[in-house]
C-alpha positions as CSV (number, residue, x, y, z in Angstrom):
1,X,80.2,93.1,81.4
2,X,83.1,94.2,83.3
3,X,82.7,96.0,86.3
4,X,84.5,99.3,85.0
5,X,82.0,98.5,81.7
6,X,79.1,98.9,84.1
7,X,80.5,102.0,85.2
8,X,80.7,103.6,81.9
9,X,77.6,102.4,81.2
10,X,75.5,103.4,84.4
11,X,77.2,106.9,84.3
12,X,77.3,107.8,80.2
13,X,74.0,105.4,79.6
14,X,75.1,102.6,77.7
15,X,78.6,101.2,77.1
16,X,79.9,98.3,75.0
17,X,80.5,94.5,76.9
18,X,84.0,94.8,75.2
19,X,84.9,98.3,77.1
20,X,88.7,98.1,77.6
21,X,90.1,100.0,80.6
22,X,93.7,98.3,80.5
23,X,94.4,100.1,77.1
24,X,93.4,103.5,78.6
25,X,96.3,105.6,80.0
26,X,97.4,104.7,84.0
27,X,95.9,107.0,86.9
28,X,99.1,109.2,86.5
29,X,99.1,110.0,83.2
30,X,97.2,113.0,82.2
31,X,94.0,111.9,81.6
32,X,92.4,114.6,79.4
33,X,93.6,112.3,76.5
34,X,93.2,108.9,76.0
35,X,95.8,106.0,74.6
36,X,95.9,106.6,70.6
37,X,95.7,102.9,70.7
38,X,92.7,102.7,73.3
39,X,89.1,101.5,71.4
40,X,87.2,103.9,72.9
41,X,84.4,102.0,74.9
42,X,81.8,104.9,74.8
43,X,81.0,106.7,71.2
44,X,82.2,109.8,71.4
45,X,79.5,111.9,70.2
46,X,78.4,110.6,73.4
47,X,80.8,111.1,75.9
48,X,81.9,114.0,75.1
49,X,78.4,115.2,76.1
50,X,78.3,113.9,79.6
51,X,79.1,115.7,82.3
52,X,80.3,113.4,84.9
53,X,79.5,115.2,88.0
54,X,76.1,116.5,87.3
55,X,75.5,113.2,86.4
56,X,77.3,111.6,89.3
57,X,75.8,114.4,91.8
58,X,72.0,114.2,90.1
59,X,72.1,110.5,90.9
60,X,73.7,111.5,94.6
61,X,70.6,112.7,95.3
62,X,68.5,110.6,94.7
63,X,70.5,108.2,97.3
64,X,69.2,107.9,101.1
65,X,72.7,107.8,102.1
66,X,75.2,110.7,102.4
67,X,78.2,109.7,99.9
68,X,80.9,111.5,99.1
69,X,81.5,109.8,95.1
70,X,84.3,112.5,94.5
71,X,86.8,111.5,96.8
72,X,85.7,107.7,97.8
73,X,84.9,104.7,95.2
74,X,83.0,103.0,97.7
75,X,81.1,106.3,97.8
76,X,80.8,106.5,93.6
77,X,80.2,102.5,93.4
78,X,77.1,103.6,95.9
79,X,75.8,106.6,93.9
80,X,75.9,104.2,90.5
81,X,73.9,101.3,92.0
82,X,77.0,98.7,92.5
83,X,78.0,96.3,94.6
84,X,80.6,98.0,96.6
85,X,82.2,94.8,98.9
86,X,85.7,94.8,99.4
87,X,85.3,91.5,97.3
88,X,84.4,93.7,94.2
89,X,86.6,96.6,94.9
90,X,89.5,93.5,94.5
91,X,88.2,92.3,91.0
92,X,87.4,95.9,89.8
93,X,91.5,96.1,90.7
94,X,92.2,93.1,89.0
95,X,90.4,94.3,85.8
96,X,91.8,97.8,85.9
97,X,95.4,95.9,86.5
98,X,96.5,96.6,90.4
99,X,99.2,95.7,90.7
100,X,99.6,96.7,94.7
101,X,98.5,94.7,98.0
102,X,94.5,94.4,98.1
103,X,94.7,93.3,101.7
104,X,96.2,97.4,101.7
105,X,92.6,98.5,101.0
106,X,93.0,101.9,102.2
107,X,95.9,102.7,99.2
108,X,93.7,100.4,96.7
109,X,91.2,102.2,97.1
110,X,92.5,105.7,97.0
111,X,94.2,104.1,93.4
112,X,90.6,102.8,92.3
113,X,88.9,106.2,92.9
114,X,92.0,108.3,90.6
115,X,91.8,105.0,88.2
116,X,88.2,105.2,87.5
117,X,87.6,108.9,87.1
118,X,90.8,108.9,84.9
119,X,89.4,105.8,82.7
120,X,86.0,108.2,82.6
121,X,87.9,111.6,81.4
122,X,90.3,109.4,78.7
123,X,86.8,107.6,77.3
124,X,85.2,111.5,76.7
125,X,84.0,112.0,79.9
126,X,84.0,115.9,81.2
127,X,85.6,115.1,84.6
128,X,86.5,118.7,86.9
129,X,90.1,119.7,87.0
130,X,89.2,119.5,91.2
131,X,88.1,115.7,90.9
132,X,91.0,114.5,88.3
133,X,93.7,115.9,91.0
134,X,92.5,113.8,94.5
């Protein structure tokens, strides 16, 4: 399963192994509506019932570290129990078709966070507007 597919699985409870994040809209596109030609990665009846902030906040409360998943891709991955190493983030960037310099980790990390949040929203998750803007 892809890293993004694993992210969806952790948030929604399940995701098919063929999750296709590349077909979803770009991070700067309105995230509330998925692309018409994009296959849903999570069944709509499941995703429409998942409040992403509530799920991640609950996971965060159980974590011994102080994490800010709302702004940090590293913290988001840690909350989900995923490898947040630079190598893992570079793999996620490649999977999501990041075309910037992966050595500029600050820029890559900001892009990754925005992209992941937008794709979760595009797959039907309820994401608060204040998080989508970040």
